[in-house]
PDB file of N, CA, C and O in Angstrom:
ATOM      1  N   MET A   1       0.874  -1.209  -0.097  1.00  0.00           N
ATOM      2  CA  MET A   1       0.080   0.019  -0.022  1.00  0.00           C
ATOM      3  C   MET A   1       0.848   1.256  -0.078  1.00  0.00           C
ATOM      4  O   MET A   1       0.638   2.136  -0.913  1.00  0.00           O
ATOM      5  N   ARG A   2       1.838   1.310   0.926  1.00  0.00           N
ATOM      6  CA  ARG A   2       2.825   2.446   0.872  1.00  0.00           C
ATOM      7  C   ARG A   2       3.638   2.633  -0.545  1.00  0.00           C
ATOM      8  O   ARG A   2       3.879   3.713  -1.084  1.00  0.00           O
ATOM      9  N   ASP A   3       3.981   1.401  -0.996  1.00  0.00           N
ATOM     10  CA  ASP A   3       4.588   1.516  -2.236  1.00  0.00           C
ATOM     11  C   ASP A   3       3.859   2.199  -3.544  1.00  0.00           C
ATOM     12  O   ASP A   3       4.465   2.755  -4.460  1.00  0.00           O
ATOM     13  N   ILE A   4       2.474   2.045  -3.445  1.00  0.00           N
ATOM     14  CA  ILE A   4       1.586   2.732  -4.437  1.00  0.00           C
ATOM     15  C   ILE A   4       1.593   4.181  -4.119  1.00  0.00           C
ATOM     16  O   ILE A   4       1.720   4.986  -5.041  1.00  0.00           O
ATOM     17  N   GLY A   5       1.473   4.565  -2.942  1.00  0.00           N
ATOM     18  CA  GLY A   5       1.364   5.919  -2.554  1.00  0.00           C
ATOM     19  C   GLY A   5       2.696   6.757  -2.942  1.00  0.00           C
ATOM     20  O   GLY A   5       2.678   7.907  -3.380  1.00  0.00           O
ATOM     21  N   LEU A   6       3.869   5.967  -2.701  1.00  0.00           N
ATOM     22  CA  LEU A   6       5.050   6.504  -2.904  1.00  0.00           C
ATOM     23  C   LEU A   6       5.318   6.755  -4.611  1.00  0.00           C
ATOM     24  O   LEU A   6       5.775   7.786  -5.105  1.00  0.00           O
ATOM     25  N   ARG A   7       4.967   5.712  -5.228  1.00  0.00           N
ATOM     26  CA  ARG A   7       4.902   5.917  -6.668  1.00  0.00           C
ATOM     27  C   ARG A   7       4.157   7.065  -7.218  1.00  0.00           C
ATOM     28  O   ARG A   7       4.624   7.769  -8.114  1.00  0.00           O
ATOM     29  N   CYS A   8       2.956   7.262  -6.663  1.00  0.00           N
ATOM     30  CA  CYS A   8       2.104   8.326  -7.005  1.00  0.00           C
ATOM     31  C   CYS A   8       2.782   9.726  -6.643  1.00  0.00           C
ATOM     32  O   CYS A   8       2.716  10.693  -7.401  1.00  0.00           O
ATOM     33  N   ALA A   9       3.385   9.742  -5.515  1.00  0.00           N
ATOM     34  CA  ALA A   9       3.985  11.024  -5.135  1.00  0.00           C
ATOM     35  C   ALA A   9       5.167  11.236  -5.977  1.00  0.00           C
ATOM     36  O   ALA A   9       5.392  12.416  -6.248  1.00  0.00           O
ATOM     37  N   VAL A  10       5.979  10.352  -6.456  1.00  0.00           N
ATOM     38  CA  VAL A  10       7.066  10.443  -7.327  1.00  0.00           C
ATOM     39  C   VAL A  10       6.560  10.868  -8.823  1.00  0.00           C
ATOM     40  O   VAL A  10       7.170  11.742  -9.438  1.00  0.00           O
ATOM     41  N   LEU A  11       5.563  10.296  -9.310  1.00  0.00           N
ATOM     42  CA  LEU A  11       4.929  10.586 -10.449  1.00  0.00           C
ATOM     43  C   LEU A  11       4.399  11.893 -10.490  1.00  0.00           C
ATOM     44  O   LEU A  11       4.637  12.572 -11.489  1.00  0.00           O
ATOM     45  N   ALA A  12       3.704  12.367  -9.551  1.00  0.00           N
ATOM     46  CA  ALA A  12       3.257  13.860  -9.411  1.00  0.00           C
ATOM     47  C   ALA A  12       4.358  14.744  -9.310  1.00  0.00           C
ATOM     48  O   ALA A  12       4.348  15.798  -9.946  1.00  0.00           O
ATOM     49  N   LEU A  13       5.304  14.430  -8.582  1.00  0.00           N
ATOM     50  CA  LEU A  13       6.616  15.291  -8.569  1.00  0.00           C
ATOM     51  C   LEU A  13       7.269  15.379  -9.893  1.00  0.00           C
ATOM     52  O   LEU A  13       7.731  16.454 -10.276  1.00  0.00           O
ATOM     53  N   GLY A  14       7.328  14.384 -10.562  1.00  0.00           N
ATOM     54  CA  GLY A  14       8.032  14.431 -11.960  1.00  0.00           C
ATOM     55  C   GLY A  14       7.235  15.145 -12.960  1.00  0.00           C
ATOM     56  O   GLY A  14       7.783  15.751 -13.881  1.00  0.00           O
ATOM     57  N   LEU A  15       5.808  15.092 -12.800  1.00  0.00           N
ATOM     58  CA  LEU A  15       5.030  15.705 -13.858  1.00  0.00           C
ATOM     59  C   LEU A  15       5.077  17.304 -13.497  1.00  0.00           C
ATOM     60  O   LEU A  15       5.115  18.174 -14.366  1.00  0.00           O
ATOM     61  N   GLY A  16       5.071  17.533 -12.252  1.00  0.00           N
ATOM     62  CA  GLY A  16       5.183  18.906 -11.821  1.00  0.00           C
ATOM     63  C   GLY A  16       6.401  19.544 -12.198  1.00  0.00           C
ATOM     64  O   GLY A  16       6.314  20.710 -12.582  1.00  0.00           O
ATOM     65  N   LEU A  17       7.563  18.976 -12.157  1.00  0.00           N
ATOM     66  CA  LEU A  17       8.871  19.424 -12.439  1.00  0.00           C
ATOM     67  C   LEU A  17       8.958  19.595 -14.143  1.00  0.00           C
ATOM     68  O   LEU A  17       9.527  20.516 -14.728  1.00  0.00           O
ATOM     69  N   THR A  18       8.246  18.472 -14.757  1.00  0.00           N
ATOM     70  CA  THR A  18       8.347  18.714 -16.304  1.00  0.00           C
ATOM     71  C   THR A  18       7.486  19.858 -16.628  1.00  0.00           C
ATOM     72  O   THR A  18       7.873  20.633 -17.502  1.00  0.00           O
ATOM     73  N   LEU A  19       6.446  20.048 -16.077  1.00  0.00           N
ATOM     74  CA  LEU A  19       5.569  21.244 -16.431  1.00  0.00           C
ATOM     75  C   LEU A  19       6.354  22.480 -16.232  1.00  0.00           C
ATOM     76  O   LEU A  19       6.531  23.266 -17.163  1.00  0.00           O
ATOM     77  N   LEU A  20       6.801  22.666 -15.119  1.00  0.00           N
ATOM     78  CA  LEU A  20       7.673  23.818 -14.658  1.00  0.00           C
ATOM     79  C   LEU A  20       8.868  24.082 -15.520  1.00  0.00           C
ATOM     80  O   LEU A  20       9.191  25.252 -15.725  1.00  0.00           O
ATOM     81  N   VAL A  21       9.554  23.093 -16.045  1.00  0.00           N
ATOM     82  CA  VAL A  21      10.681  23.336 -16.943  1.00  0.00           C
ATOM     83  C   VAL A  21      10.048  23.749 -18.260  1.00  0.00           C
ATOM     84  O   VAL A  21      10.535  24.677 -18.905  1.00  0.00           O
ATOM     85  N   GLY A  22       8.920  23.052 -18.700  1.00  0.00           N
ATOM     86  CA  GLY A  22       8.429  23.512 -19.899  1.00  0.00           C
ATOM     87  C   GLY A  22       7.837  24.814 -20.096  1.00  0.00           C
ATOM     88  O   GLY A  22       7.679  25.299 -21.217  1.00  0.00           O
ATOM     89  N   CYS A  23       7.490  25.417 -18.961  1.00  0.00           N
ATOM     90  CA  CYS A  23       6.923  26.722 -19.025  1.00  0.00           C
ATOM     91  C   CYS A  23       7.882  27.806 -19.010  1.00  0.00           C
ATOM     92  O   CYS A  23       7.526  28.951 -19.288  1.00  0.00           O
ATOM     93  N   GLU A  24       9.116  27.510 -18.693  1.00  0.00           N
ATOM     94  CA  GLU A  24      10.098  28.605 -18.714  1.00  0.00           C
ATOM     95  C   GLU A  24      10.689  28.837 -20.048  1.00  0.00           C
ATOM     96  O   GLU A  24      11.271  29.892 -20.302  1.00  0.00           O
ATOM     97  N   GLN A  25      10.543  27.793 -20.990  1.00  0.00           N
ATOM     98  CA  GLN A  25      11.085  27.877 -22.298  1.00  0.00           C
ATOM     99  C   GLN A  25      10.007  28.429 -23.376  1.00  0.00           C
ATOM    100  O   GLN A  25       8.910  27.898 -23.546  1.00  0.00           O
ATOM    101  N   LYS A  26      10.443  29.501 -24.040  1.00  0.00           N
ATOM    102  CA  LYS A  26       9.441  30.082 -24.881  1.00  0.00           C
ATOM    103  C   LYS A  26       9.584  29.379 -26.313  1.00  0.00           C
ATOM    104  O   LYS A  26      10.661  29.314 -26.904  1.00  0.00           O
ATOM    105  N   GLY A  27       8.538  28.926 -26.743  1.00  0.00           N
ATOM    106  CA  GLY A  27       8.414  28.387 -28.123  1.00  0.00           C
ATOM    107  C   GLY A  27       8.279  29.351 -29.216  1.00  0.00           C
ATOM    108  O   GLY A  27       8.133  30.543 -28.947  1.00  0.00           O
ATOM    109  N   ALA A  28       8.316  28.940 -30.420  1.00  0.00           N
ATOM    110  CA  ALA A  28       8.239  29.907 -31.575  1.00  0.00           C
ATOM    111  C   ALA A  28       6.903  30.401 -31.629  1.00  0.00           C
ATOM    112  O   ALA A  28       6.737  31.477 -32.203  1.00  0.00           O
ATOM    113  N   ALA A  29       5.871  29.787 -31.113  1.00  0.00           N
ATOM    114  CA  ALA A  29       4.363  30.388 -31.279  1.00  0.00           C
ATOM    115  C   ALA A  29       4.274  31.439 -30.125  1.00  0.00           C
ATOM    116  O   ALA A  29       3.597  32.447 -30.325  1.00  0.00           O
ATOM    117  N   GLN A  30       4.934  31.263 -28.897  1.00  0.00           N
ATOM    118  CA  GLN A  30       4.976  32.198 -28.030  1.00  0.00           C
ATOM    119  C   GLN A  30       5.611  33.471 -28.394  1.00  0.00           C
ATOM    120  O   GLN A  30       5.053  34.547 -28.183  1.00  0.00           O
ATOM    121  N   LYS A  31       6.825  33.361 -28.963  1.00  0.00           N
ATOM    122  CA  LYS A  31       7.682  34.513 -29.379  1.00  0.00           C
ATOM    123  C   LYS A  31       6.838  35.328 -30.464  1.00  0.00           C
ATOM    124  O   LYS A  31       6.770  36.557 -30.450  1.00  0.00           O
ATOM    125  N   ALA A  32       6.248  34.573 -31.340  1.00  0.00           N
ATOM    126  CA  ALA A  32       5.451  35.243 -32.391  1.00  0.00           C
ATOM    127  C   ALA A  32       4.126  35.911 -31.767  1.00  0.00           C
ATOM    128  O   ALA A  32       3.676  36.942 -32.267  1.00  0.00           O
ATOM    129  N   GLY A  33       3.570  35.348 -30.760  1.00  0.00           N
ATOM    130  CA  GLY A  33       2.619  35.954 -30.207  1.00  0.00           C
ATOM    131  C   GLY A  33       2.965  37.192 -29.429  1.00  0.00           C
ATOM    132  O   GLY A  33       2.132  38.092 -29.331  1.00  0.00           O
ATOM    133  N   GLU A  34       4.209  37.290 -28.842  1.00  0.00           N
ATOM    134  CA  GLU A  34       4.514  38.494 -28.168  1.00  0.00           C
ATOM    135  C   GLU A  34       4.876  39.524 -29.249  1.00  0.00           C
ATOM    136  O   GLU A  34       4.668  40.707 -28.982  1.00  0.00           O
ATOM    137  N   LYS A  35       5.313  39.249 -30.250  1.00  0.00           N
ATOM    138  CA  LYS A  35       5.632  40.215 -31.406  1.00  0.00           C
ATOM    139  C   LYS A  35       4.382  40.834 -31.909  1.00  0.00           C
ATOM    140  O   LYS A  35       4.354  42.011 -32.270  1.00  0.00           O
ATOM    141  N   VAL A  36       3.289  40.006 -31.938  1.00  0.00           N
ATOM    142  CA  VAL A  36       1.970  40.409 -32.440  1.00  0.00           C
ATOM    143  C   VAL A  36       1.428  41.449 -31.395  1.00  0.00           C
ATOM    144  O   VAL A  36       0.879  42.497 -31.737  1.00  0.00           O
ATOM    145  N   ASP A  37       1.637  41.057 -30.052  1.00  0.00           N
ATOM    146  CA  ASP A  37       1.046  41.926 -29.099  1.00  0.00           C
ATOM    147  C   ASP A  37       1.819  43.275 -29.177  1.00  0.00           C
ATOM    148  O   ASP A  37       1.123  44.290 -29.203  1.00  0.00           O
ATOM    149  N   LYS A  38       3.043  43.399 -29.215  1.00  0.00           N
ATOM    150  CA  LYS A  38       3.827  44.486 -29.357  1.00  0.00           C
ATOM    151  C   LYS A  38       3.261  45.340 -30.577  1.00  0.00           C
ATOM    152  O   LYS A  38       2.962  46.528 -30.456  1.00  0.00           O
ATOM    153  N   ALA A  39       3.148  44.663 -31.695  1.00  0.00           N
ATOM    154  CA  ALA A  39       2.661  45.355 -32.794  1.00  0.00           C
ATOM    155  C   ALA A  39       1.314  46.076 -32.546  1.00  0.00           C
ATOM    156  O   ALA A  39       1.123  47.273 -32.757  1.00  0.00           O
ATOM    157  N   VAL A  40       0.482  45.266 -32.110  1.00  0.00           N
ATOM    158  CA  VAL A  40      -1.008  45.702 -31.773  1.00  0.00           C
ATOM    159  C   VAL A  40      -0.897  46.899 -30.778  1.00  0.00           C
ATOM    160  O   VAL A  40      -1.573  47.911 -30.958  1.00  0.00           O
ATOM    161  N   GLU A  41      -0.183  46.795 -29.904  1.00  0.00           N
ATOM    162  CA  GLU A  41      -0.047  47.926 -28.895  1.00  0.00           C
ATOM    163  C   GLU A  41       0.459  49.073 -29.533  1.00  0.00           C
ATOM    164  O   GLU A  41      -0.068  50.161 -29.301  1.00  0.00           O
ATOM    165  N   GLY A  42       1.513  48.967 -30.390  1.00  0.00           N
ATOM    166  CA  GLY A  42       2.127  50.112 -31.128  1.00  0.00           C
ATOM    167  C   GLY A  42       0.942  50.822 -32.074  1.00  0.00           C
ATOM    168  O   GLY A  42       0.840  52.046 -32.155  1.00  0.00           O
ATOM    169  N   VAL A  43       0.117  49.948 -32.733  1.00  0.00           N
ATOM    170  CA  VAL A  43      -0.848  50.396 -33.623  1.00  0.00           C
ATOM    171  C   VAL A  43      -1.905  51.225 -32.855  1.00  0.00           C
ATOM    172  O   VAL A  43      -2.368  52.293 -33.253  1.00  0.00           O
ATOM    173  N   GLY A  44      -2.231  50.585 -31.687  1.00  0.00           N
ATOM    174  CA  GLY A  44      -3.158  51.276 -30.681  1.00  0.00           C
ATOM    175  C   GLY A  44      -2.837  52.617 -30.360  1.00  0.00           C
ATOM    176  O   GLY A  44      -3.695  53.500 -30.374  1.00  0.00           O
ATOM    177  N   LYS A  45      -1.395  52.865 -30.009  1.00  0.00           N
ATOM    178  CA  LYS A  45      -0.950  54.148 -29.640  1.00  0.00           C
ATOM    179  C   LYS A  45      -0.994  55.108 -30.696  1.00  0.00           C
ATOM    180  O   LYS A  45      -1.274  56.279 -30.439  1.00  0.00           O
ATOM    181  N   GLU A  46      -0.747  54.732 -31.853  1.00  0.00           N
ATOM    182  CA  GLU A  46      -0.796  55.534 -33.117  1.00  0.00           C
ATOM    183  C   GLU A  46      -2.167  56.029 -33.493  1.00  0.00           C
ATOM    184  O   GLU A  46      -2.377  57.178 -33.882  1.00  0.00           O
ATOM    185  N   ILE A  47      -3.155  55.034 -33.346  1.00  0.00           N
ATOM    186  CA  ILE A  47      -4.556  55.360 -33.550  1.00  0.00           C
ATOM    187  C   ILE A  47      -4.981  56.356 -32.446  1.00  0.00           C
ATOM    188  O   ILE A  47      -5.741  57.278 -32.742  1.00  0.00           O
ATOM    189  N   GLN A  48      -4.501  56.202 -31.134  1.00  0.00           N
ATOM    190  CA  GLN A  48      -4.830  57.157 -30.112  1.00  0.00           C
ATOM    191  C   GLN A  48      -4.340  58.570 -30.340  1.00  0.00           C
ATOM    192  O   GLN A  48      -5.018  59.547 -30.023  1.00  0.00           O
ATOM    193  N   LYS A  49      -3.047  58.659 -30.944  1.00  0.00           N
ATOM    194  CA  LYS A  49      -2.575  59.825 -31.363  1.00  0.00           C
ATOM    195  C   LYS A  49      -3.210  60.487 -32.449  1.00  0.00           C
ATOM    196  O   LYS A  49      -3.391  61.704 -32.424  1.00  0.00           O
ATOM    197  N   ALA A  50      -3.581  59.727 -33.456  1.00  0.00           N
ATOM    198  CA  ALA A  50      -4.358  60.254 -34.653  1.00  0.00           C
ATOM    199  C   ALA A  50      -5.756  60.831 -34.024  1.00  0.00           C
ATOM    200  O   ALA A  50      -6.162  61.932 -34.396  1.00  0.00           O
ATOM    201  N   GLY A  51      -6.387  60.160 -33.187  1.00  0.00           N
ATOM    202  CA  GLY A  51      -7.680  60.531 -32.751  1.00  0.00           C
ATOM    203  C   GLY A  51      -7.657  61.791 -32.019  1.00  0.00           C
ATOM    204  O   GLY A  51      -8.608  62.571 -32.071  1.00  0.00           O
ATOM    205  N   GLU A  52      -6.424  62.055 -31.223  1.00  0.00           N
ATOM    206  CA  GLU A  52      -6.298  63.257 -30.505  1.00  0.00           C
ATOM    207  C   GLU A  52      -6.038  64.212 -31.377  1.00  0.00           C
ATOM    208  O   GLU A  52      -6.495  65.314 -31.076  1.00  0.00           O
ATOM    209  N   LYS A  53      -5.338  64.120 -32.548  1.00  0.00           N
ATOM    210  CA  LYS A  53      -5.129  65.259 -33.530  1.00  0.00           C
ATOM    211  C   LYS A  53      -6.421  65.615 -34.224  1.00  0.00           C
ATOM    212  O   LYS A  53      -6.691  66.789 -34.476  1.00  0.00           O
ATOM    213  N   VAL A  54      -7.224  64.613 -34.536  1.00  0.00           N
ATOM    214  CA  VAL A  54      -8.597  64.886 -35.280  1.00  0.00           C
ATOM    215  C   VAL A  54      -9.360  65.587 -34.140  1.00  0.00           C
ATOM    216  O   VAL A  54     -10.044  66.544 -34.499  1.00  0.00           O
ATOM    217  N   GLY A  55      -9.363  65.315 -32.974  1.00  0.00           N
ATOM    218  CA  GLY A  55     -10.078  66.043 -31.958  1.00  0.00           C
ATOM    219  C   GLY A  55      -9.741  67.360 -31.978  1.00  0.00           C
ATOM    220  O   GLY A  55     -10.609  68.231 -32.027  1.00  0.00           O
ATOM    221  N   ASP A  56      -8.341  67.655 -31.939  1.00  0.00           N
ATOM    222  CA  ASP A  56      -7.858  69.009 -31.924  1.00  0.00           C
ATOM    223  C   ASP A  56      -8.252  69.959 -33.079  1.00  0.00           C
ATOM    224  O   ASP A  56      -8.572  71.138 -32.923  1.00  0.00           O
ATOM    225  N   LYS A  57      -8.187  69.272 -34.307  1.00  0.00           N
ATOM    226  CA  LYS A  57      -8.695  69.922 -35.554  1.00  0.00           C
ATOM    227  C   LYS A  57     -10.211  70.121 -35.538  1.00  0.00           C
ATOM    228  O   LYS A  57     -10.678  71.125 -36.076  1.00  0.00           O
ATOM    229  N   LEU A  58     -10.980  69.248 -34.970  1.00  0.00           N
ATOM    230  CA  LEU A  58     -12.508  69.602 -34.885  1.00  0.00           C
ATOM    231  C   LEU A  58     -12.692  70.787 -33.833  1.00  0.00           C
ATOM    232  O   LEU A  58     -13.571  71.628 -34.018  1.00  0.00           O
ATOM    233  N   ASP A  59     -11.918  70.834 -32.818  1.00  0.00           N
ATOM    234  CA  ASP A  59     -12.116  71.836 -31.829  1.00  0.00           C
ATOM    235  C   ASP A  59     -11.731  73.333 -32.538  1.00  0.00           C
ATOM    236  O   ASP A  59     -12.364  74.366 -32.325  1.00  0.00           O
ATOM    237  N   GLU A  60     -10.688  73.229 -33.325  1.00  0.00           N
ATOM    238  CA  GLU A  60     -10.333  74.442 -34.160  1.00  0.00           C
ATOM    239  C   GLU A  60     -11.486  74.811 -35.133  1.00  0.00           C
ATOM    240  O   GLU A  60     -11.933  75.956 -35.183  1.00  0.00           O
ATOM    241  N   ALA A  61     -11.908  73.883 -35.837  1.00  0.00           N
ATOM    242  CA  ALA A  61     -12.991  74.157 -36.851  1.00  0.00           C
ATOM    243  C   ALA A  61     -14.194  74.695 -36.306  1.00  0.00           C
ATOM    244  O   ALA A  61     -14.840  75.567 -36.888  1.00  0.00           O
ATOM    245  N   ALA A  62     -14.564  74.128 -35.043  1.00  0.00           N
ATOM    246  CA  ALA A  62     -15.794  74.526 -34.330  1.00  0.00           C
ATOM    247  C   ALA A  62     -15.571  75.993 -33.796  1.00  0.00           C
ATOM    248  O   ALA A  62     -16.504  76.793 -33.735  1.00  0.00           O
ATOM    249  N   LYS A  63     -14.354  76.285 -33.433  1.00  0.00           N
ATOM    250  CA  LYS A  63     -14.182  77.695 -32.955  1.00  0.00           C
ATOM    251  C   LYS A  63     -14.186  78.585 -34.104  1.00  0.00           C
ATOM    252  O   LYS A  63     -14.700  79.688 -33.916  1.00  0.00           O
ATOM    253  N   LYS A  64     -13.665  78.301 -35.381  1.00  0.00           N
ATOM    254  CA  LYS A  64     -13.842  79.083 -36.460  1.00  0.00           C
ATOM    255  C   LYS A  64     -15.332  79.320 -36.838  1.00  0.00           C
ATOM    256  O   LYS A  64     -15.749  80.440 -37.135  1.00  0.00           O
ATOM    257  N   VAL A  65     -16.013  78.349 -36.814  1.00  0.00           N
ATOM    258  CA  VAL A  65     -17.483  78.361 -37.142  1.00  0.00           C
ATOM    259  C   VAL A  65     -18.159  79.279 -36.255  1.00  0.00           C
ATOM    260  O   VAL A  65     -18.979  80.091 -36.684  1.00  0.00           O
ATOM    261  N   LYS A  66     -17.829  79.177 -34.955  1.00  0.00           N
ATOM    262  CA  LYS A  66     -18.453  80.011 -33.911  1.00  0.00           C
ATOM    263  C   LYS A  66     -18.096  81.422 -33.979  1.00  0.00           C
ATOM    264  O   LYS A  66     -18.900  82.305 -33.679  1.00  0.00           O
ATOM    265  N   ASP A  67     -16.680  81.693 -34.440  1.00  0.00           N
ATOM    266  CA  ASP A  67     -16.304  83.269 -34.682  1.00  0.00           C
ATOM    267  C   ASP A  67     -16.934  83.738 -35.841  1.00  0.00           C
ATOM    268  O   ASP A  67     -17.342  84.898 -35.897  1.00  0.00           O
ATOM    269  N   ALA A  68     -17.065  82.873 -36.867  1.00  0.00           N
ATOM    270  CA  ALA A  68     -17.625  83.419 -38.182  1.00  0.00           C
ATOM    271  C   ALA A  68     -19.144  83.692 -38.022  1.00  0.00           C
ATOM    272  O   ALA A  68     -19.708  84.514 -38.743  1.00  0.00           O
ATOM    273  N   THR A  69     -19.769  83.014 -37.099  1.00  0.00           N
ATOM    274  CA  THR A  69     -21.353  83.335 -37.012  1.00  0.00           C
ATOM    275  C   THR A  69     -21.628  84.441 -35.978  1.00  0.00           C
ATOM    276  O   THR A  69     -22.794  84.752 -35.734  1.00  0.00           O
ATOM    277  N   LYS A  70     -20.583  85.055 -35.353  1.00  0.00           N
ATOM    278  CA  LYS A  70     -20.930  86.179 -34.278  1.00  0.00           C
ATOM    279  C   LYS A  70     -21.566  87.325 -35.143  1.00  0.00           C
ATOM    280  O   LYS A  70     -21.952  88.363 -34.605  1.00  0.00           O
TER     281      LYS A  70
END
């Protein structure tokens, strides 16, 4: 009975260590995914900047329209 428990404990420990070591190494898919994440983040920042510029231009246009209708 103790032999089976010991075997299960050793097996569980072995699987745990295998999973731990496997998680530390980056595979090709994970590296590609990180590159995609960085690219998407960069595009998001550029879109935000463009949106701010458009907002500024709209504010300027609104001010000109308001000044012209006085």
